[in-house]
DSSP file (Angstrom, degrees, kcal/mol; ACC not computed):
  #  RESIDUE AA STRUCTURE BP1 BP2  ACC     N-H-->O    O-->H-N    N-H-->O    O-->H-N    TCO  KAPPA ALPHA  PHI   PSI    X-CA   Y-CA   Z-CA
    1    1 A M              0   0    0      0, 0.0     2,-0.4     0, 0.0     0, 0.0   0.000 360.0 360.0 360.0 131.4   13.4   -2.5   -6.3
    2    2 A I        -     0   0    0      1,-0.0     2,-0.2     2,-0.0     5,-0.0  -0.579 360.0-142.2 -82.1 129.6   10.5   -1.4   -4.4
    3    3 A R    >   -     0   0    0     -2,-0.4     3,-1.9     1,-0.1     4,-0.3  -0.581  21.0-111.9 -94.8 156.6    9.6    2.2   -4.8
    4    4 A K  G >  S+     0   0    0      1,-0.3     3,-1.5    -2,-0.2    -1,-0.1   0.836 114.6  55.5 -47.6 -44.1    8.4    4.6   -2.2
    5    5 A E  G >  S+     0   0    0      1,-0.3     3,-1.1     2,-0.2    -1,-0.3   0.685  95.8  67.0 -67.7 -20.7    4.9    5.0   -3.8
    6    6 A Q  G <  S+     0   0    0     -3,-1.9    -1,-0.3     1,-0.2     3,-0.2   0.533  95.0  59.8 -81.0  -1.1    4.4    1.2   -3.6
    7    7 A L  G <  S+     0   0    0     -3,-1.5     3,-0.4    -4,-0.3    -1,-0.2   0.249  70.4 104.9-102.2   8.1    4.4    1.5    0.3
    8    8 A R  S <  S+     0   0    0     -3,-1.1     2,-0.4     1,-0.3    -1,-0.2   0.881  93.5  16.8 -65.0 -35.6    1.5    3.8    0.5
    9    9 A L  S    S-     0   0    0     -3,-0.2    27,-1.9    -4,-0.2    28,-1.5  -0.877  76.4-167.9-137.4 101.1   -1.0    1.1    1.8
   10   10 A Y  E     -a   37   0A   0     -2,-0.4     2,-0.3    -3,-0.4    28,-0.2  -0.817   5.3-160.6 -98.5 111.9    0.7   -2.0    3.0
   11   11 A A  E     -a   38   0A   0     26,-2.8    28,-2.3    -2,-0.7     2,-0.4  -0.724   5.3-169.3 -99.2 139.9   -1.6   -5.0    3.5
   12   12 A I  E     -a   39   0A   0     -2,-0.3    28,-0.2    26,-0.2     2,-0.1  -0.989  17.9-130.4-128.2 127.4   -0.7   -8.0    5.8
   13   13 A T        +     0   0    0     26,-3.0    28,-0.4    -2,-0.4     2,-0.2  -0.473  28.0 168.1 -80.9 154.7   -2.5  -11.2    5.9
   14   14 A D    >   -     0   0    0     -2,-0.1     3,-2.1    28,-0.1     4,-0.1  -0.679  17.9-163.0-156.8  96.7   -3.6  -12.8    9.1
   15   15 A T  G >  S+     0   0    0      1,-0.3     3,-1.0    26,-0.2     5,-0.3   0.597  82.9  75.4 -60.9 -10.9   -6.1  -15.6    8.6
   16   16 A S  G 3  S+     0   0    0      1,-0.2    -1,-0.3     2,-0.1     3,-0.2   0.616  97.1  50.2 -79.4  -7.6   -7.2  -15.5   12.3
   17   17 A W  G <  S+     0   0    0     -3,-2.1    -1,-0.2     1,-0.1    -2,-0.2   0.340  84.8  88.1-107.8   8.4   -9.1  -12.4   11.5
   18   18 A L  S X  S-     0   0    0     -3,-1.0     3,-1.9    -4,-0.1    -1,-0.1   0.683  74.7-148.8 -85.9 -15.7  -11.1  -13.7    8.4
   19   19 A N  T 3  S-     0   0    0      1,-0.3     3,-0.1    -4,-0.3    -3,-0.1   0.905  77.0 -39.5  50.9  44.7  -14.1  -15.1   10.3
   20   20 A G  T 3  S+     0   0    0      1,-0.3    -1,-0.3    -5,-0.3     2,-0.2   0.425 106.8 132.8  89.3  -4.5  -14.6  -17.8    7.8
   21   21 A A    <   -     0   0    0     -3,-1.9     2,-0.4    -6,-0.1    -1,-0.3  -0.494  64.7 -96.8 -82.4 157.3  -13.9  -15.7    4.8
   22   22 A S     >  -     0   0    0     -2,-0.2     4,-1.9     1,-0.1     5,-0.2  -0.622  19.2-145.1 -77.0 122.1  -11.6  -17.0    2.0
   23   23 A L  H  > S+     0   0    0     -2,-0.4     4,-2.5     1,-0.2     5,-0.2   0.826 102.7  51.8 -47.8 -40.2   -8.0  -15.7    2.2
   24   24 A I  H  > S+     0   0    0      2,-0.2     4,-2.9     1,-0.2     5,-0.2   0.961 109.6  47.5 -60.8 -56.4   -7.9  -15.6   -1.6
   25   25 A D  H  > S+     0   0    0      1,-0.2     4,-2.2     2,-0.2    -2,-0.2   0.859 113.3  50.0 -63.8 -33.6  -11.1  -13.5   -1.9
   26   26 A V  H  X S+     0   0    0     -4,-1.9     4,-3.0     2,-0.2     5,-0.3   0.960 111.8  47.1 -69.4 -52.6   -9.8  -11.0    0.9
   27   27 A V  H  X S+     0   0    0     -4,-2.5     4,-2.6     1,-0.2     5,-0.3   0.925 110.5  50.9 -58.6 -44.2   -6.6  -10.5   -0.8
   28   28 A E  H  X S+     0   0    0     -4,-2.9     4,-2.5     1,-0.2    -1,-0.2   0.949 114.5  46.0 -62.0 -46.9   -8.2  -10.0   -4.2
   29   29 A N  H  X S+     0   0    0     -4,-2.2     4,-1.8    -5,-0.2    -2,-0.2   0.920 110.7  51.9 -64.6 -39.0  -10.5   -7.3   -2.6
   30   30 A V  H  <>S+     0   0    0     -4,-3.0     5,-1.8     1,-0.2     3,-0.3   0.957 115.1  41.1 -62.4 -48.6   -7.8   -5.6   -0.8
   31   31 A L  H ><5S+     0   0    0     -4,-2.6     3,-1.2    -5,-0.3    -1,-0.2   0.861 112.4  54.5 -67.8 -34.0   -5.7   -5.2   -3.9
   32   32 A K  H 3<5S+     0   0    0     -4,-2.5    -1,-0.2    -5,-0.3    -2,-0.2   0.868 107.8  52.3 -60.3 -32.4   -8.6   -4.3   -6.0
   33   33 A N  T 3<5S-     0   0    0     -4,-1.8    -1,-0.2    -3,-0.3    -2,-0.2   0.198 132.9 -77.2 -96.8  14.1   -9.4   -1.6   -3.5
   34   34 A G  T < 5 +     0   0    0     -3,-1.2    -3,-0.2     1,-0.3     2,-0.2   0.454  68.6 154.7 111.7   0.5   -5.9    0.0   -3.5
   35   35 A A      < -     0   0    0     -5,-1.8    -1,-0.3     1,-0.2   -25,-0.2  -0.411  21.8-168.1 -55.1 129.2   -3.4   -1.9   -1.5
   36   36 A T        +     0   0    0    -27,-1.9     2,-0.3     1,-0.2   -26,-0.2   0.543  67.6  24.6-104.1  -5.0    0.0   -1.1   -2.9
   37   37 A F  E     -a   10   0A   0    -28,-1.5   -26,-2.8    29,-0.2     2,-0.4  -0.973  65.9-156.8-154.0 145.5    2.1   -3.9   -1.1
   38   38 A L  E     -ab  11  68A   0     29,-2.1    31,-2.1    -2,-0.3     2,-0.4  -1.000   5.0-169.0-137.1 143.0    1.3   -7.3    0.4
   39   39 A Q  E     -ab  12  69A   0    -28,-2.3   -26,-3.0    -2,-0.4     2,-0.9  -0.994  16.8-144.2-129.5 123.2    2.9   -9.3    2.9
   40   40 A L  E     + b   0  70A   0     29,-2.5    31,-2.8    -2,-0.4     2,-0.5  -0.838  29.9 170.2 -84.2 104.6    1.9  -13.0    3.6
   41   41 A R  E     + b   0  71A   0     -2,-0.9     2,-0.5   -28,-0.4   -26,-0.2  -0.938   8.9 160.6-127.0 107.2    2.3  -13.3    7.4
   42   42 A E    >   -     0   0    0     29,-0.6     3,-1.5    -2,-0.5   -28,-0.1  -0.817  11.1-179.0-128.5  87.2    0.9  -16.6    8.8
   43   43 A K  T 3  S+     0   0    0     -2,-0.5    -1,-0.1     1,-0.3   -29,-0.0   0.832  85.6  39.1 -57.3 -35.1    2.6  -17.1   12.3
   44   44 A N  T 3  S+     0   0    0      2,-0.0    -1,-0.3     0, 0.0     2,-0.2   0.246  94.2 108.9-106.2  10.6    0.8  -20.4   13.0
   45   45 A A    <   -     0   0    0     -3,-1.5    -3,-0.1    27,-0.1     2,-0.1  -0.621  66.4-126.2 -89.8 143.5    1.1  -21.8    9.3
   46   46 A S     >  -     0   0    0     -2,-0.2     4,-2.1     1,-0.1     5,-0.2  -0.275  32.2-101.1 -71.0 171.1    3.5  -24.7    8.4
   47   47 A H  H  > S+     0   0    0      2,-0.2     4,-2.8     1,-0.2     5,-0.1   0.899 125.7  50.9 -59.2 -42.6    6.0  -24.3    5.7
   48   48 A E  H  > S+     0   0    0      1,-0.2     4,-2.2     2,-0.2    -1,-0.2   0.868 110.2  49.3 -67.6 -36.3    3.7  -26.4    3.3
   49   49 A E  H  > S+     0   0    0      2,-0.2     4,-2.5     1,-0.2    -1,-0.2   0.886 112.2  47.6 -70.7 -39.0    0.7  -24.2    4.2
   50   50 A I  H  X S+     0   0    0     -4,-2.1     4,-3.1     2,-0.2     5,-0.3   0.942 112.0  49.9 -69.7 -47.4    2.7  -20.9    3.5
   51   51 A V  H  X S+     0   0    0     -4,-2.8     4,-2.4     2,-0.2    -2,-0.2   0.947 112.2  48.1 -51.7 -47.3    4.0  -22.3    0.2
   52   52 A A  H  X S+     0   0    0     -4,-2.2     4,-2.4     2,-0.2    -2,-0.2   0.937 113.7  46.2 -58.0 -50.1    0.3  -23.3   -0.8
   53   53 A K  H  X S+     0   0    0     -4,-2.5     4,-2.5     1,-0.2     5,-0.3   0.956 112.8  52.1 -61.7 -48.3   -1.0  -19.7    0.2
   54   54 A A  H  X S+     0   0    0     -4,-3.1     4,-2.6     1,-0.2    -1,-0.2   0.896 107.1  51.8 -53.7 -43.9    2.0  -18.2   -1.7
   55   55 A K  H  < S+     0   0    0     -4,-2.4    -1,-0.2    -5,-0.3    -2,-0.2   0.950 114.7  42.1 -62.4 -52.2    1.1  -20.2   -4.8
   56   56 A A  H  < S+     0   0    0     -4,-2.4     4,-0.5     1,-0.2    -2,-0.2   0.862 119.0  44.0 -69.8 -28.5   -2.5  -19.0   -4.8
   57   57 A I  H >X S+     0   0    0     -4,-2.5     4,-2.6    -5,-0.2     3,-0.6   0.826  97.8  72.6 -85.6 -33.2   -1.7  -15.3   -3.9
   58   58 A K  H 3X S+     0   0    0     -4,-2.6     4,-2.6    -5,-0.3     5,-0.2   0.912  96.5  48.6 -56.5 -48.0    1.2  -14.7   -6.3
   59   59 A P  H 3> S+     0   0    0      0, 0.0     4,-2.8     0, 0.0    -1,-0.2   0.850 112.1  50.3 -61.4 -31.8   -0.9  -14.6   -9.5
   60   60 A I  H <> S+     0   0    0     -3,-0.6     4,-1.8    -4,-0.5     6,-0.2   0.932 111.3  49.0 -73.5 -40.7   -3.3  -12.0   -7.8
   61   61 A A  H  X>S+     0   0    0     -4,-2.6     5,-2.5     1,-0.2     4,-0.6   0.963 112.4  47.0 -57.0 -48.2   -0.4   -9.8   -6.7
   62   62 A R  H ><5S+     0   0    0     -4,-2.6     3,-1.9    -5,-0.3    -2,-0.2   0.938 106.6  59.2 -63.5 -44.2    1.0   -9.9  -10.2
   63   63 A K  H 3<5S+     0   0    0     -4,-2.8    -1,-0.2     1,-0.3    -2,-0.2   0.860 114.6  35.9 -50.6 -45.3   -2.5   -9.2  -11.6
   64   64 A Y  H 3<5S-     0   0    0     -4,-1.8    -1,-0.3    -3,-0.2    -2,-0.2   0.296 111.1-120.7 -87.6   0.0   -2.6   -5.9   -9.7
   65   65 A G  T <<5 +     0   0    0     -3,-1.9    -3,-0.2    -4,-0.6    -2,-0.1   0.830  61.2 150.8  60.8  32.8    1.2   -5.2  -10.1
   66   66 A V      < -     0   0    0     -5,-2.5    -1,-0.2    -6,-0.2   -29,-0.2  -0.806  51.3-116.4-100.2 129.3    1.6   -5.2   -6.3
   67   67 A P        -     0   0    0      0, 0.0   -29,-2.1     0, 0.0     2,-0.4  -0.379  34.1-161.3 -62.2 146.3    4.9   -6.3   -4.7
   68   68 A F  E     +b   38   0A   0    -31,-0.2    15,-1.6   -29,-0.0     2,-0.3  -0.991  11.4 179.3-138.8 125.0    4.4   -9.5   -2.6
   69   69 A V  E     -bC  39  82A   0    -31,-2.1   -29,-2.5    -2,-0.4     2,-0.4  -0.899  18.1-138.3-128.2 152.5    6.6  -10.7    0.2
   70   70 A I  E     +b   40   0A   0     11,-1.1     2,-0.3    -2,-0.3    11,-0.2  -0.934  21.8 177.1-116.0 135.3    6.4  -13.7    2.5
   71   71 A D  E     +b   41   0A   0    -31,-2.8   -29,-0.6    -2,-0.4     3,-0.1  -0.795  54.0  41.1-126.0 171.8    7.3  -13.6    6.2
   72   72 A D        +     0   0    0     -2,-0.3     2,-0.7     1,-0.2     5,-0.1   0.581  66.4 139.7  67.1  14.4    7.1  -16.2    9.0
   73   73 A D    >>  -     0   0    0      1,-0.2     3,-1.8    -3,-0.1     4,-1.2  -0.788  49.2-144.6 -87.9 119.2    8.5  -19.2    7.1
   74   74 A V  T 34 S+     0   0    0     -2,-0.7     3,-0.3     1,-0.3    -1,-0.2   0.830  98.8  61.0 -52.3 -32.2   10.9  -21.1    9.4
   75   75 A H  T 34 S+     0   0    0      1,-0.2    -1,-0.3    -3,-0.1    -2,-0.0   0.686 125.6  13.7 -79.8 -12.5   13.0  -21.9    6.5
   76   76 A R  T X> S+     0   0    0     -3,-1.8     3,-2.2     5,-0.0     4,-0.7   0.173  80.7 158.8-146.5  29.0   13.6  -18.2    5.7
   77   77 A R  T 3< S+     0   0    0     -4,-1.2    -6,-0.1    -3,-0.3    -3,-0.1  -0.154  74.6  16.4 -43.7 143.5   12.5  -16.3    8.8
   78   78 A H  T 34 S+     0   0    0      1,-0.1    -1,-0.3     3,-0.0    -7,-0.0   0.397 105.7  89.9  65.7   0.9   14.2  -12.7    9.0
   79   79 A L  T <4  -     0   0    0     -3,-2.2    -2,-0.2     2,-0.1    -1,-0.1   0.854  62.7-174.0 -86.4 -33.3   15.3  -13.0    5.2
   80   80 A K     <  +     0   0    0     -4,-0.7     2,-0.1   -10,-0.2    -9,-0.1   0.869  14.4 174.8  32.4  60.3   12.0  -11.3    3.9
   81   81 A L        -     0   0    0    -11,-0.2   -11,-1.1    -5,-0.2    -1,-0.1  -0.432  36.3-104.0 -79.1 159.2   12.8  -11.9    0.3
   82   82 A T  B  >  -C   69   0A   0    -13,-0.2     4,-2.7    -2,-0.1   -13,-0.2  -0.451  39.1-105.0 -74.4 162.6   10.3  -11.0   -2.5
   83   83 A L  H  > S+     0   0    0    -15,-1.6     4,-2.2     1,-0.2     5,-0.2   0.865 123.6  51.5 -60.4 -36.6    8.6  -14.1   -4.0
   84   84 A T  H  > S+     0   0    0      2,-0.2     4,-2.6     1,-0.2    -1,-0.2   0.963 110.5  47.2 -71.0 -47.1   10.8  -13.8   -7.1
   85   85 A E  H  > S+     0   0    0      1,-0.2     4,-2.7     2,-0.2    -2,-0.2   0.848 112.4  51.1 -62.1 -33.6   14.0  -13.7   -4.9
   86   86 A Y  H  X S+     0   0    0     -4,-2.7     4,-2.1     2,-0.2    -1,-0.2   0.907 109.0  49.6 -67.3 -41.1   12.8  -16.7   -2.9
   87   87 A I  H  < S+     0   0    0     -4,-2.2    -2,-0.2     2,-0.2     3,-0.2   0.951 114.7  45.1 -64.2 -45.3   12.1  -18.7   -6.0
   88   88 A S  H >< S+     0   0    0     -4,-2.6     3,-0.6     1,-0.2    -2,-0.2   0.911 116.6  46.4 -61.7 -43.4   15.6  -17.8   -7.3
   89   89 A D  H 3< S+     0   0    0     -4,-2.7     2,-0.3     1,-0.3    -1,-0.2   0.764 117.4  42.4 -73.5 -21.9   17.1  -18.5   -3.9
   90   90 A R  T ><  +     0   0    0     -4,-2.1     3,-1.9    -3,-0.2    -1,-0.3  -0.565  67.2 159.9-118.6  60.8   15.2  -21.8   -3.4
   91   91 A A  T <  S+     0   0    0     -3,-0.6    -1,-0.1    -2,-0.3    -2,-0.1   0.782  70.8  61.3 -53.7 -29.7   15.6  -23.4   -6.8
   92   92 A T  T 3  S+     0   0    0      1,-0.2     2,-0.5    -3,-0.1    -1,-0.3   0.684 104.1  52.6 -77.0 -16.9   14.9  -26.7   -5.5
   93   93 A Q  S <  S-     0   0    0     -3,-1.9     2,-0.2    -6,-0.2    -1,-0.2  -0.948  77.1-149.4-121.9 116.1   11.4  -25.7   -4.3
   94   94 A T              0   0    0     -2,-0.5   -39,-0.1     1,-0.1    -3,-0.1  -0.591 360.0 360.0 -82.2 141.1    9.0  -24.1   -6.6
   95   95 A I              0   0    0     -2,-0.2   -37,-0.1   -12,-0.1    -1,-0.1   0.286 360.0 360.0-109.2 360.0    6.5  -21.7   -5.4
């Protein structure tokens, strides 16, 4: 369960704003500097791209103890599950 204090600084990814910077480096920097919640939101990414990004981001979110959710995946749009719930829900596809 997500606690109220984990929602103080909610970070949402959008690679269209990175201007050539690495998504992984930006996520690491944002979490290192105090974001308390992270959402992977990539409107124009394919399912495979979202899975790849999630695989790269998951250990960083875990390192900082920050809840991590995935949005905009056509296979799960509107479900907004946590990564752990998504893995459990989609046992045939490992993230």
